[in-house]
PQR file of N, CA, C, O and H, with PARSE charges and radii, in Angstrom:
ATOM      1  N   MET A   1     -50.326 -70.182 -51.285 -0.4000 1.5000
ATOM      2  CA  MET A   1     -48.937 -69.959 -51.915 -0.0000 2.0000
ATOM      3  C   MET A   1     -48.196 -70.097 -50.314  0.5500 1.7000
ATOM      4  O   MET A   1     -48.504 -70.423 -49.168 -0.5500 1.4000
ATOM      5  N   SER A   2     -47.240 -69.703 -50.951 -0.4000 1.5000
ATOM      6  CA  SER A   2     -45.894 -69.756 -50.024 -0.0000 2.0000
ATOM      7  C   SER A   2     -44.620 -69.156 -50.280  0.5500 1.7000
ATOM      8  O   SER A   2     -43.856 -69.028 -51.237 -0.5500 1.4000
ATOM      9  H   SER A   2     -46.990 -69.438 -51.882  0.4000 1.0000
ATOM     10  N   VAL A   3     -44.695 -68.708 -48.592 -0.4000 1.5000
ATOM     11  CA  VAL A   3     -43.321 -67.634 -48.147 -0.0000 2.0000
ATOM     12  C   VAL A   3     -41.640 -68.765 -48.329  0.5500 1.7000
ATOM     13  O   VAL A   3     -41.448 -69.947 -48.041 -0.5500 1.4000
ATOM     14  H   VAL A   3     -45.316 -68.812 -47.815  0.4000 1.0000
ATOM     15  N   TYR A   4     -40.834 -67.840 -48.844 -0.4000 1.5000
ATOM     16  CA  TYR A   4     -39.539 -68.656 -47.965 -0.0000 2.0000
ATOM     17  C   TYR A   4     -38.460 -68.211 -47.254  0.5500 1.7000
ATOM     18  O   TYR A   4     -37.976 -67.511 -48.144 -0.5500 1.4000
ATOM     19  H   TYR A   4     -40.989 -66.880 -49.078  0.4000 1.0000
ATOM     20  N   LYS A   5     -37.594 -68.060 -46.184 -0.4000 1.5000
ATOM     21  CA  LYS A   5     -36.920 -67.130 -45.771 -0.0000 2.0000
ATOM     22  C   LYS A   5     -36.025 -67.598 -46.414  0.5500 1.7000
ATOM     23  O   LYS A   5     -36.145 -68.520 -47.220 -0.5500 1.4000
ATOM     24  H   LYS A   5     -37.986 -68.629 -45.462  0.4000 1.0000
ATOM     25  N   VAL A   6     -34.811 -66.896 -46.073 -0.4000 1.5000
ATOM     26  CA  VAL A   6     -33.947 -67.175 -46.614 -0.0000 2.0000
ATOM     27  C   VAL A   6     -32.571 -66.585 -45.915  0.5500 1.7000
ATOM     28  O   VAL A   6     -32.056 -65.532 -46.294 -0.5500 1.4000
ATOM     29  H   VAL A   6     -34.714 -66.147 -45.418  0.4000 1.0000
ATOM     30  N   ILE A   7     -32.084 -67.336 -44.929 -0.4000 1.5000
ATOM     31  CA  ILE A   7     -30.924 -66.834 -44.450 -0.0000 2.0000
ATOM     32  C   ILE A   7     -29.345 -67.339 -44.900  0.5500 1.7000
ATOM     33  O   ILE A   7     -29.209 -68.379 -45.544 -0.5500 1.4000
ATOM     34  H   ILE A   7     -32.502 -68.191 -44.622  0.4000 1.0000
ATOM     35  N   GLU A   8     -28.195 -66.522 -44.508 -0.4000 1.5000
ATOM     36  CA  GLU A   8     -27.000 -66.879 -44.175 -0.0000 2.0000
ATOM     37  C   GLU A   8     -26.398 -67.786 -43.858  0.5500 1.7000
ATOM     38  O   GLU A   8     -26.707 -68.061 -42.698 -0.5500 1.4000
ATOM     39  H   GLU A   8     -28.305 -65.678 -43.984  0.4000 1.0000
ATOM     40  N   LEU A   9     -25.779 -68.352 -44.185 -0.4000 1.5000
ATOM     41  CA  LEU A   9     -24.141 -69.281 -43.382 -0.0000 2.0000
ATOM     42  C   LEU A   9     -22.297 -69.088 -44.067  0.5500 1.7000
ATOM     43  O   LEU A   9     -21.539 -68.521 -44.854 -0.5500 1.4000
ATOM     44  H   LEU A   9     -25.528 -68.129 -45.126  0.4000 1.0000
ATOM     45  N   ILE A  10     -22.516 -70.330 -42.724 -0.4000 1.5000
ATOM     46  CA  ILE A  10     -20.982 -70.160 -43.714 -0.0000 2.0000
ATOM     47  C   ILE A  10     -20.870 -71.370 -43.066  0.5500 1.7000
ATOM     48  O   ILE A  10     -21.278 -71.612 -41.931 -0.5500 1.4000
ATOM     49  H   ILE A  10     -23.132 -70.791 -42.084  0.4000 1.0000
ATOM     50  N   GLY A  11     -20.086 -72.415 -44.109 -0.4000 1.5000
ATOM     51  CA  GLY A  11     -19.088 -73.306 -43.597 -0.0000 2.0000
ATOM     52  C   GLY A  11     -18.009 -73.390 -42.860  0.5500 1.7000
ATOM     53  O   GLY A  11     -17.706 -72.436 -42.143 -0.5500 1.4000
ATOM     54  H   GLY A  11     -19.754 -72.218 -45.032  0.4000 1.0000
ATOM     55  N   THR A  12     -17.495 -74.152 -42.884 -0.4000 1.5000
ATOM     56  CA  THR A  12     -15.367 -74.643 -42.441 -0.0000 2.0000
ATOM     57  C   THR A  12     -15.230 -75.642 -42.317  0.5500 1.7000
ATOM     58  O   THR A  12     -15.645 -76.461 -41.496 -0.5500 1.4000
ATOM     59  H   THR A  12     -17.741 -74.927 -43.466  0.4000 1.0000
ATOM     60  N   SER A  13     -14.428 -75.697 -43.395 -0.4000 1.5000
ATOM     61  CA  SER A  13     -13.756 -77.995 -43.178 -0.0000 2.0000
ATOM     62  C   SER A  13     -12.259 -77.394 -43.253  0.5500 1.7000
ATOM     63  O   SER A  13     -11.932 -76.262 -43.608 -0.5500 1.4000
ATOM     64  H   SER A  13     -14.091 -75.032 -44.062  0.4000 1.0000
ATOM     65  N   ALA A  14     -11.494 -78.385 -42.854 -0.4000 1.5000
ATOM     66  CA  ALA A  14     -10.185 -78.044 -43.175 -0.0000 2.0000
ATOM     67  C   ALA A  14      -9.868 -79.133 -45.049  0.5500 1.7000
ATOM     68  O   ALA A  14      -8.925 -78.945 -45.817 -0.5500 1.4000
ATOM     69  H   ALA A  14     -11.759 -79.305 -42.565  0.4000 1.0000
ATOM     70  N   THR A  15     -10.752 -79.920 -45.187 -0.4000 1.5000
ATOM     71  CA  THR A  15     -10.109 -80.067 -46.426 -0.0000 2.0000
ATOM     72  C   THR A  15     -10.463 -79.890 -47.834  0.5500 1.7000
ATOM     73  O   THR A  15      -9.740 -80.188 -48.785 -0.5500 1.4000
ATOM     74  H   THR A  15     -11.518 -80.073 -44.563  0.4000 1.0000
ATOM     75  N   SER A  16     -12.078 -79.187 -47.911 -0.4000 1.5000
ATOM     76  CA  SER A  16     -12.098 -79.094 -48.913 -0.0000 2.0000
ATOM     77  C   SER A  16     -13.910 -77.984 -48.844  0.5500 1.7000
ATOM     78  O   SER A  16     -14.861 -78.114 -48.073 -0.5500 1.4000
ATOM     79  H   SER A  16     -12.665 -78.945 -47.139  0.4000 1.0000
ATOM     80  N   TRP A  17     -13.610 -76.593 -50.479 -0.4000 1.5000
ATOM     81  CA  TRP A  17     -14.464 -76.515 -50.255 -0.0000 2.0000
ATOM     82  C   TRP A  17     -16.189 -77.338 -49.808  0.5500 1.7000
ATOM     83  O   TRP A  17     -16.789 -76.972 -48.798 -0.5500 1.4000
ATOM     84  H   TRP A  17     -12.837 -76.487 -51.105  0.4000 1.0000
ATOM     85  N   GLU A  18     -16.636 -78.204 -50.547 -0.4000 1.5000
ATOM     86  CA  GLU A  18     -17.335 -78.605 -51.243 -0.0000 2.0000
ATOM     87  C   GLU A  18     -17.863 -79.111 -49.483  0.5500 1.7000
ATOM     88  O   GLU A  18     -19.020 -78.967 -49.088 -0.5500 1.4000
ATOM     89  H   GLU A  18     -16.148 -78.501 -51.368  0.4000 1.0000
ATOM     90  N   ASP A  19     -16.705 -79.717 -48.604 -0.4000 1.5000
ATOM     91  CA  ASP A  19     -17.255 -80.184 -47.601 -0.0000 2.0000
ATOM     92  C   ASP A  19     -17.469 -79.328 -46.653  0.5500 1.7000
ATOM     93  O   ASP A  19     -18.206 -79.617 -45.710 -0.5500 1.4000
ATOM     94  H   ASP A  19     -15.765 -79.834 -48.925  0.4000 1.0000
ATOM     95  N   ALA A  20     -16.644 -77.726 -46.790 -0.4000 1.5000
ATOM     96  CA  ALA A  20     -17.522 -76.981 -45.820 -0.0000 2.0000
ATOM     97  C   ALA A  20     -18.412 -76.369 -46.169  0.5500 1.7000
ATOM     98  O   ALA A  20     -19.031 -75.749 -45.304 -0.5500 1.4000
ATOM     99  H   ALA A  20     -16.045 -77.491 -47.556  0.4000 1.0000
ATOM    100  N   ALA A  21     -18.823 -76.290 -47.488 -0.4000 1.5000
ATOM    101  CA  ALA A  21     -20.761 -76.011 -47.590 -0.0000 2.0000
ATOM    102  C   ALA A  21     -21.922 -77.138 -46.942  0.5500 1.7000
ATOM    103  O   ALA A  21     -22.772 -77.034 -46.057 -0.5500 1.4000
ATOM    104  H   ALA A  21     -18.320 -76.794 -48.191  0.4000 1.0000
ATOM    105  N   ALA A  22     -21.484 -78.301 -47.891 -0.4000 1.5000
ATOM    106  CA  ALA A  22     -22.076 -79.907 -46.798 -0.0000 2.0000
ATOM    107  C   ALA A  22     -22.246 -79.649 -45.152  0.5500 1.7000
ATOM    108  O   ALA A  22     -23.133 -79.986 -44.368 -0.5500 1.4000
ATOM    109  H   ALA A  22     -20.794 -78.385 -48.610  0.4000 1.0000
ATOM    110  N   GLN A  23     -20.458 -78.576 -44.902 -0.4000 1.5000
ATOM    111  CA  GLN A  23     -21.353 -78.965 -42.988 -0.0000 2.0000
ATOM    112  C   GLN A  23     -22.228 -77.690 -42.486  0.5500 1.7000
ATOM    113  O   GLN A  23     -22.530 -77.443 -41.318 -0.5500 1.4000
ATOM    114  H   GLN A  23     -19.738 -78.302 -45.538  0.4000 1.0000
ATOM    115  N   ALA A  24     -22.650 -76.748 -43.944 -0.4000 1.5000
ATOM    116  CA  ALA A  24     -23.424 -76.229 -43.747 -0.0000 2.0000
ATOM    117  C   ALA A  24     -24.354 -76.381 -43.545  0.5500 1.7000
ATOM    118  O   ALA A  24     -24.925 -75.845 -42.595 -0.5500 1.4000
ATOM    119  H   ALA A  24     -22.404 -76.949 -44.893  0.4000 1.0000
ATOM    120  N   VAL A  25     -25.230 -77.667 -44.851 -0.4000 1.5000
ATOM    121  CA  VAL A  25     -26.096 -77.663 -45.488 -0.0000 2.0000
ATOM    122  C   VAL A  25     -26.583 -78.282 -43.542  0.5500 1.7000
ATOM    123  O   VAL A  25     -27.352 -77.717 -42.763 -0.5500 1.4000
ATOM    124  H   VAL A  25     -24.767 -78.103 -45.623  0.4000 1.0000
ATOM    125  N   ALA A  26     -25.622 -79.819 -43.281 -0.4000 1.5000
ATOM    126  CA  ALA A  26     -25.909 -80.384 -42.367 -0.0000 2.0000
ATOM    127  C   ALA A  26     -27.073 -80.175 -41.543  0.5500 1.7000
ATOM    128  O   ALA A  26     -28.207 -80.615 -41.356 -0.5500 1.4000
ATOM    129  H   ALA A  26     -24.998 -80.277 -43.914  0.4000 1.0000
ATOM    130  N   LYS A  27     -25.915 -78.923 -40.962 -0.4000 1.5000
ATOM    131  CA  LYS A  27     -26.301 -78.005 -39.385 -0.0000 2.0000
ATOM    132  C   LYS A  27     -27.500 -77.603 -39.891  0.5500 1.7000
ATOM    133  O   LYS A  27     -28.505 -77.741 -39.193 -0.5500 1.4000
ATOM    134  H   LYS A  27     -24.993 -78.566 -41.114  0.4000 1.0000
ATOM    135  N   ALA A  28     -27.593 -77.001 -41.280 -0.4000 1.5000
ATOM    136  CA  ALA A  28     -29.101 -76.405 -41.038 -0.0000 2.0000
ATOM    137  C   ALA A  28     -30.305 -77.270 -40.990  0.5500 1.7000
ATOM    138  O   ALA A  28     -31.438 -76.983 -40.605 -0.5500 1.4000
ATOM    139  H   ALA A  28     -26.777 -76.889 -41.847  0.4000 1.0000
ATOM    140  N   ARG A  29     -29.767 -78.555 -41.528 -0.4000 1.5000
ATOM    141  CA  ARG A  29     -30.912 -79.521 -42.190 -0.0000 2.0000
ATOM    142  C   ARG A  29     -31.286 -79.898 -40.639  0.5500 1.7000
ATOM    143  O   ARG A  29     -32.406 -80.221 -40.243 -0.5500 1.4000
ATOM    144  H   ARG A  29     -28.846 -78.789 -41.841  0.4000 1.0000
ATOM    145  N   SER A  30     -30.784 -79.850 -40.307 -0.4000 1.5000
ATOM    146  CA  SER A  30     -30.297 -80.284 -38.148 -0.0000 2.0000
ATOM    147  C   SER A  30     -31.828 -79.691 -37.305  0.5500 1.7000
ATOM    148  O   SER A  30     -32.366 -80.392 -36.448 -0.5500 1.4000
ATOM    149  H   SER A  30     -29.875 -79.587 -40.628  0.4000 1.0000
ATOM    150  N   SER A  31     -32.483 -78.087 -37.779 -0.4000 1.5000
ATOM    151  CA  SER A  31     -32.626 -77.415 -36.918 -0.0000 2.0000
ATOM    152  C   SER A  31     -33.602 -76.461 -37.301  0.5500 1.7000
ATOM    153  O   SER A  31     -34.296 -75.683 -36.645 -0.5500 1.4000
ATOM    154  H   SER A  31     -32.046 -77.518 -38.475  0.4000 1.0000
ATOM    155  N   LEU A  32     -33.426 -76.858 -39.334 -0.4000 1.5000
ATOM    156  CA  LEU A  32     -34.080 -76.028 -39.553 -0.0000 2.0000
ATOM    157  C   LEU A  32     -35.176 -77.117 -41.001  0.5500 1.7000
ATOM    158  O   LEU A  32     -34.592 -77.775 -41.862 -0.5500 1.4000
ATOM    159  H   LEU A  32     -32.862 -77.490 -39.867  0.4000 1.0000
ATOM    160  N   ARG A  33     -36.905 -77.025 -40.900 -0.4000 1.5000
ATOM    161  CA  ARG A  33     -37.328 -78.015 -41.810 -0.0000 2.0000
ATOM    162  C   ARG A  33     -37.317 -77.626 -43.117  0.5500 1.7000
ATOM    163  O   ARG A  33     -36.358 -76.911 -43.408 -0.5500 1.4000
ATOM    164  H   ARG A  33     -37.379 -76.491 -40.200  0.4000 1.0000
ATOM    165  N   GLU A  34     -38.250 -77.927 -44.186 -0.4000 1.5000
ATOM    166  CA  GLU A  34     -38.303 -77.824 -45.729 -0.0000 2.0000
ATOM    167  C   GLU A  34     -36.895 -76.985 -46.424  0.5500 1.7000
ATOM    168  O   GLU A  34     -36.574 -76.088 -47.204 -0.5500 1.4000
ATOM    169  H   GLU A  34     -39.029 -78.507 -43.950  0.4000 1.0000
ATOM    170  N   LEU A  35     -36.697 -77.369 -46.081 -0.4000 1.5000
ATOM    171  CA  LEU A  35     -34.788 -76.722 -46.675 -0.0000 2.0000
ATOM    172  C   LEU A  35     -35.456 -76.909 -48.775  0.5500 1.7000
ATOM    173  O   LEU A  35     -36.099 -77.760 -49.390 -0.5500 1.4000
ATOM    174  H   LEU A  35     -36.958 -78.098 -45.448  0.4000 1.0000
ATOM    175  N   ARG A  36     -34.855 -75.682 -49.105 -0.4000 1.5000
ATOM    176  CA  ARG A  36     -35.497 -75.206 -50.188 -0.0000 2.0000
ATOM    177  C   ARG A  36     -34.494 -75.701 -51.837  0.5500 1.7000
ATOM    178  O   ARG A  36     -34.421 -76.667 -52.596 -0.5500 1.4000
ATOM    179  H   ARG A  36     -34.333 -74.991 -48.605  0.4000 1.0000
ATOM    180  N   ILE A  37     -33.866 -74.291 -51.684 -0.4000 1.5000
ATOM    181  CA  ILE A  37     -32.083 -74.518 -52.220 -0.0000 2.0000
ATOM    182  C   ILE A  37     -30.933 -73.377 -51.130  0.5500 1.7000
ATOM    183  O   ILE A  37     -31.140 -72.379 -50.439 -0.5500 1.4000
ATOM    184  H   ILE A  37     -33.925 -73.507 -51.067  0.4000 1.0000
ATOM    185  N   VAL A  38     -30.107 -73.937 -51.364 -0.4000 1.5000
ATOM    186  CA  VAL A  38     -28.836 -73.489 -51.608 -0.0000 2.0000
ATOM    187  C   VAL A  38     -27.800 -73.115 -52.909  0.5500 1.7000
ATOM    188  O   VAL A  38     -27.459 -73.690 -53.943 -0.5500 1.4000
ATOM    189  H   VAL A  38     -29.939 -74.748 -51.926  0.4000 1.0000
ATOM    190  N   GLU A  39     -27.404 -71.406 -52.040 -0.4000 1.5000
ATOM    191  CA  GLU A  39     -27.564 -70.472 -53.865 -0.0000 2.0000
ATOM    192  C   GLU A  39     -25.375 -71.160 -52.532  0.5500 1.7000
ATOM    193  O   GLU A  39     -25.149 -71.796 -51.502 -0.5500 1.4000
ATOM    194  H   GLU A  39     -27.681 -70.940 -51.200  0.4000 1.0000
ATOM    195  N   VAL A  40     -24.700 -70.574 -53.382 -0.4000 1.5000
ATOM    196  CA  VAL A  40     -23.443 -70.956 -52.515 -0.0000 2.0000
ATOM    197  C   VAL A  40     -22.775 -69.155 -53.457  0.5500 1.7000
ATOM    198  O   VAL A  40     -22.748 -68.616 -54.564 -0.5500 1.4000
ATOM    199  H   VAL A  40     -24.883 -70.058 -54.219  0.4000 1.0000
ATOM    200  N   ASN A  41     -22.437 -68.968 -52.263 -0.4000 1.5000
ATOM    201  CA  ASN A  41     -22.704 -66.929 -53.179 -0.0000 2.0000
ATOM    202  C   ASN A  41     -21.004 -66.925 -52.725  0.5500 1.7000
ATOM    203  O   ASN A  41     -20.645 -65.775 -52.473 -0.5500 1.4000
ATOM    204  H   ASN A  41     -22.459 -69.405 -51.364  0.4000 1.0000
ATOM    205  N   LYS A  42     -19.845 -67.999 -52.562 -0.4000 1.5000
ATOM    206  CA  LYS A  42     -18.509 -66.919 -52.127 -0.0000 2.0000
ATOM    207  C   LYS A  42     -17.869 -68.159 -51.498  0.5500 1.7000
ATOM    208  O   LYS A  42     -18.113 -68.444 -50.325 -0.5500 1.4000
ATOM    209  H   LYS A  42     -20.137 -68.933 -52.767  0.4000 1.0000
ATOM    210  N   LEU A  43     -16.700 -69.221 -52.587 -0.4000 1.5000
ATOM    211  CA  LEU A  43     -15.396 -68.994 -51.600 -0.0000 2.0000
ATOM    212  C   LEU A  43     -14.928 -68.501 -51.412  0.5500 1.7000
ATOM    213  O   LEU A  43     -14.728 -67.385 -51.889 -0.5500 1.4000
ATOM    214  H   LEU A  43     -16.502 -68.989 -53.540  0.4000 1.0000
ATOM    215  N   ASP A  44     -14.204 -69.297 -50.161 -0.4000 1.5000
ATOM    216  CA  ASP A  44     -12.672 -68.559 -49.091 -0.0000 2.0000
ATOM    217  C   ASP A  44     -11.718 -69.031 -48.600  0.5500 1.7000
ATOM    218  O   ASP A  44     -12.050 -70.216 -48.569 -0.5500 1.4000
ATOM    219  H   ASP A  44     -14.366 -70.204 -49.773  0.4000 1.0000
ATOM    220  N   MET A  45     -10.480 -68.968 -48.064 -0.4000 1.5000
ATOM    221  CA  MET A  45      -9.931 -70.138 -47.249 -0.0000 2.0000
ATOM    222  C   MET A  45      -9.315 -68.889 -46.191  0.5500 1.7000
ATOM    223  O   MET A  45      -8.700 -67.920 -46.636 -0.5500 1.4000
ATOM    224  H   MET A  45     -10.210 -68.005 -48.090  0.4000 1.0000
ATOM    225  N   LYS A  46      -9.593 -69.095 -44.733 -0.4000 1.5000
ATOM    226  CA  LYS A  46      -8.493 -68.807 -44.563 -0.0000 2.0000
ATOM    227  C   LYS A  46      -6.915 -69.462 -43.745  0.5500 1.7000
ATOM    228  O   LYS A  46      -6.874 -70.583 -43.239 -0.5500 1.4000
ATOM    229  H   LYS A  46     -10.093 -69.883 -44.371  0.4000 1.0000
ATOM    230  N   LEU A  47      -5.784 -68.545 -43.767 -0.4000 1.5000
ATOM    231  CA  LEU A  47      -4.531 -68.928 -44.277 -0.0000 2.0000
ATOM    232  C   LEU A  47      -3.460 -68.351 -42.783  0.5500 1.7000
ATOM    233  O   LEU A  47      -3.320 -67.339 -42.095 -0.5500 1.4000
ATOM    234  H   LEU A  47      -5.817 -67.634 -44.178  0.4000 1.0000
ATOM    235  N   ASP A  48      -3.012 -69.460 -42.868 -0.4000 1.5000
ATOM    236  CA  ASP A  48      -2.042 -68.959 -41.529 -0.0000 2.0000
ATOM    237  C   ASP A  48      -0.716 -67.725 -41.813  0.5500 1.7000
ATOM    238  O   ASP A  48      -0.397 -66.981 -42.741 -0.5500 1.4000
ATOM    239  H   ASP A  48      -3.125 -70.282 -43.426  0.4000 1.0000
ATOM    240  N   GLU A  49      -0.429 -67.896 -41.031 -0.4000 1.5000
ATOM    241  CA  GLU A  49       1.100 -66.838 -41.547 -0.0000 2.0000
ATOM    242  C   GLU A  49       1.894 -66.491 -42.616  0.5500 1.7000
ATOM    243  O   GLU A  49       2.440 -65.485 -43.068 -0.5500 1.4000
ATOM    244  H   GLU A  49      -0.688 -68.500 -40.277  0.4000 1.0000
ATOM    245  N   ALA A  50       1.740 -68.007 -42.945 -0.4000 1.5000
ATOM    246  CA  ALA A  50       2.978 -68.118 -43.903 -0.0000 2.0000
ATOM    247  C   ALA A  50       2.864 -68.692 -44.710  0.5500 1.7000
ATOM    248  O   ALA A  50       3.644 -69.552 -45.120 -0.5500 1.4000
ATOM    249  H   ALA A  50       1.296 -68.824 -42.578  0.4000 1.0000
ATOM    250  N   GLY A  51       1.084 -68.115 -45.492 -0.4000 1.5000
ATOM    251  CA  GLY A  51       0.174 -68.943 -46.038 -0.0000 2.0000
ATOM    252  C   GLY A  51       0.292 -69.831 -46.504  0.5500 1.7000
ATOM    253  O   GLY A  51       0.632 -70.263 -47.606 -0.5500 1.4000
ATOM    254  H   GLY A  51       0.451 -67.417 -45.159  0.4000 1.0000
ATOM    255  N   ASN A  52      -0.202 -70.373 -45.037 -0.4000 1.5000
ATOM    256  CA  ASN A  52      -0.593 -72.366 -45.237 -0.0000 2.0000
ATOM    257  C   ASN A  52      -2.230 -72.378 -45.792  0.5500 1.7000
ATOM    258  O   ASN A  52      -2.642 -71.270 -46.137 -0.5500 1.4000
ATOM    259  H   ASN A  52      -0.478 -70.023 -44.142  0.4000 1.0000
ATOM    260  N   ILE A  53      -3.015 -73.310 -45.886 -0.4000 1.5000
ATOM    261  CA  ILE A  53      -3.550 -73.008 -45.932 -0.0000 2.0000
ATOM    262  C   ILE A  53      -4.661 -73.549 -44.133  0.5500 1.7000
ATOM    263  O   ILE A  53      -4.136 -74.387 -43.400 -0.5500 1.4000
ATOM    264  H   ILE A  53      -2.681 -74.210 -45.605  0.4000 1.0000
ATOM    265  N   LEU A  54      -5.721 -73.093 -43.824 -0.4000 1.5000
ATOM    266  CA  LEU A  54      -6.001 -73.216 -42.023 -0.0000 2.0000
ATOM    267  C   LEU A  54      -6.972 -74.107 -42.413  0.5500 1.7000
ATOM    268  O   LEU A  54      -6.977 -75.315 -42.175 -0.5500 1.4000
ATOM    269  H   LEU A  54      -6.148 -72.412 -44.420  0.4000 1.0000
ATOM    270  N   ALA A  55      -8.169 -73.186 -43.298 -0.4000 1.5000
ATOM    271  CA  ALA A  55      -9.343 -73.249 -42.906 -0.0000 2.0000
ATOM    272  C   ALA A  55     -10.352 -73.268 -44.795  0.5500 1.7000
ATOM    273  O   ALA A  55     -10.160 -72.187 -45.351 -0.5500 1.4000
ATOM    274  H   ALA A  55      -8.165 -72.205 -43.492  0.4000 1.0000
ATOM    275  N   TYR A  56     -10.866 -73.824 -45.290 -0.4000 1.5000
ATOM    276  CA  TYR A  56     -11.512 -73.784 -47.080 -0.0000 2.0000
ATOM    277  C   TYR A  56     -13.052 -72.992 -46.260  0.5500 1.7000
ATOM    278  O   TYR A  56     -13.603 -73.619 -45.355 -0.5500 1.4000
ATOM    279  H   TYR A  56     -11.023 -74.702 -44.838  0.4000 1.0000
ATOM    280  N   ARG A  57     -13.479 -71.922 -46.602 -0.4000 1.5000
ATOM    281  CA  ARG A  57     -15.097 -71.399 -46.240 -0.0000 2.0000
ATOM    282  C   ARG A  57     -16.286 -71.243 -47.347  0.5500 1.7000
ATOM    283  O   ARG A  57     -15.720 -70.791 -48.343 -0.5500 1.4000
ATOM    284  H   ARG A  57     -13.031 -71.412 -47.337  0.4000 1.0000
ATOM    285  N   ALA A  58     -17.526 -71.390 -47.602 -0.4000 1.5000
ATOM    286  CA  ALA A  58     -18.478 -71.360 -47.490 -0.0000 2.0000
ATOM    287  C   ALA A  58     -19.351 -70.784 -47.971  0.5500 1.7000
ATOM    288  O   ALA A  58     -20.370 -71.466 -47.872 -0.5500 1.4000
ATOM    289  H   ALA A  58     -17.986 -71.757 -46.793  0.4000 1.0000
ATOM    290  N   ARG A  59     -19.501 -70.000 -48.387 -0.4000 1.5000
ATOM    291  CA  ARG A  59     -20.873 -68.462 -47.774 -0.0000 2.0000
ATOM    292  C   ARG A  59     -21.950 -69.475 -49.125  0.5500 1.7000
ATOM    293  O   ARG A  59     -21.829 -70.137 -50.156 -0.5500 1.4000
ATOM    294  H   ARG A  59     -18.673 -69.445 -48.467  0.4000 1.0000
ATOM    295  N   LEU A  60     -22.923 -68.979 -48.191 -0.4000 1.5000
ATOM    296  CA  LEU A  60     -23.975 -70.288 -49.170 -0.0000 2.0000
ATOM    297  C   LEU A  60     -25.744 -69.259 -48.027  0.5500 1.7000
ATOM    298  O   LEU A  60     -25.825 -68.911 -46.849 -0.5500 1.4000
ATOM    299  H   LEU A  60     -23.022 -68.441 -47.354  0.4000 1.0000
ATOM    300  N   ASN A  61     -26.518 -69.182 -48.927 -0.4000 1.5000
ATOM    301  CA  ASN A  61     -27.816 -68.843 -48.796 -0.0000 2.0000
ATOM    302  C   ASN A  61     -29.003 -69.858 -49.191  0.5500 1.7000
ATOM    303  O   ASN A  61     -29.234 -70.335 -50.302 -0.5500 1.4000
ATOM    304  H   ASN A  61     -26.452 -69.465 -49.884  0.4000 1.0000
ATOM    305  N   VAL A  62     -29.456 -69.990 -48.398 -0.4000 1.5000
ATOM    306  CA  VAL A  62     -30.179 -71.106 -47.627 -0.0000 2.0000
ATOM    307  C   VAL A  62     -31.460 -70.927 -48.067  0.5500 1.7000
ATOM    308  O   VAL A  62     -31.027 -70.364 -49.072 -0.5500 1.4000
ATOM    309  H   VAL A  62     -29.269 -69.603 -47.496  0.4000 1.0000
ATOM    310  N   SER A  63     -33.174 -70.877 -48.305 -0.4000 1.5000
ATOM    311  CA  SER A  63     -34.114 -71.144 -47.954 -0.0000 2.0000
ATOM    312  C   SER A  63     -34.166 -72.143 -47.795  0.5500 1.7000
ATOM    313  O   SER A  63     -33.436 -73.101 -48.050 -0.5500 1.4000
ATOM    314  H   SER A  63     -33.525 -71.335 -47.488  0.4000 1.0000
ATOM    315  N   PHE A  64     -35.787 -71.896 -46.977 -0.4000 1.5000
ATOM    316  CA  PHE A  64     -36.662 -72.913 -45.990 -0.0000 2.0000
ATOM    317  C   PHE A  64     -38.303 -72.162 -46.336  0.5500 1.7000
ATOM    318  O   PHE A  64     -38.515 -70.949 -46.326 -0.5500 1.4000
ATOM    319  H   PHE A  64     -36.380 -71.118 -46.770  0.4000 1.0000
ATOM    320  N   LYS A  65     -39.196 -73.099 -46.591 -0.4000 1.5000
ATOM    321  CA  LYS A  65     -40.510 -72.297 -45.740 -0.0000 2.0000
ATOM    322  C   LYS A  65     -40.730 -71.968 -45.268  0.5500 1.7000
ATOM    323  O   LYS A  65     -40.188 -72.454 -44.275 -0.5500 1.4000
ATOM    324  H   LYS A  65     -39.024 -74.084 -46.599  0.4000 1.0000
ATOM    325  N   TYR A  66     -41.463 -71.058 -44.923 -0.4000 1.5000
ATOM    326  CA  TYR A  66     -41.782 -70.038 -43.878 -0.0000 2.0000
ATOM    327  C   TYR A  66     -42.532 -71.087 -42.853  0.5500 1.7000
ATOM    328  O   TYR A  66     -42.799 -72.193 -43.323 -0.5500 1.4000
ATOM    329  H   TYR A  66     -41.903 -70.663 -45.730  0.4000 1.0000
ATOM    330  N   GLU A  67     -42.887 -70.820 -41.502 -0.4000 1.5000
ATOM    331  CA  GLU A  67     -44.184 -71.167 -41.416 -0.0000 2.0000
ATOM    332  C   GLU A  67     -44.570 -70.659 -40.299  0.5500 1.7000
ATOM    333  O   GLU A  67     -43.836 -70.878 -39.335 -0.5500 1.4000
ATOM    334  H   GLU A  67     -42.671 -69.922 -41.120  0.4000 1.0000
ATOM    335  N   ASP A  68     -45.818 -69.837 -40.078 -0.4000 1.5000
ATOM    336  CA  ASP A  68     -46.579 -69.305 -38.737 -0.0000 2.0000
ATOM    337  C   ASP A  68     -46.746 -69.624 -37.571  0.5500 1.7000
ATOM    338  O   ASP A  68     -47.428 -68.917 -36.829 -0.5500 1.4000
ATOM    339  H   ASP A  68     -46.414 -69.659 -40.861  0.4000 1.0000
TER
END
């Protein structure tokens, strides 16, 4: 039997939502083992006062195998 833990991460990028998600996964991969599933839950943008896009943001649920 396997048990998996799910955490929420938010990645940011100045170029795209895809890059924001990739940044979050890359960071998770550097410190977690046996990543299984990544689910994109929400996409949004950070804007400046004039309405220009400052950053794309991707909110992800990441699951990985839980080890005792």
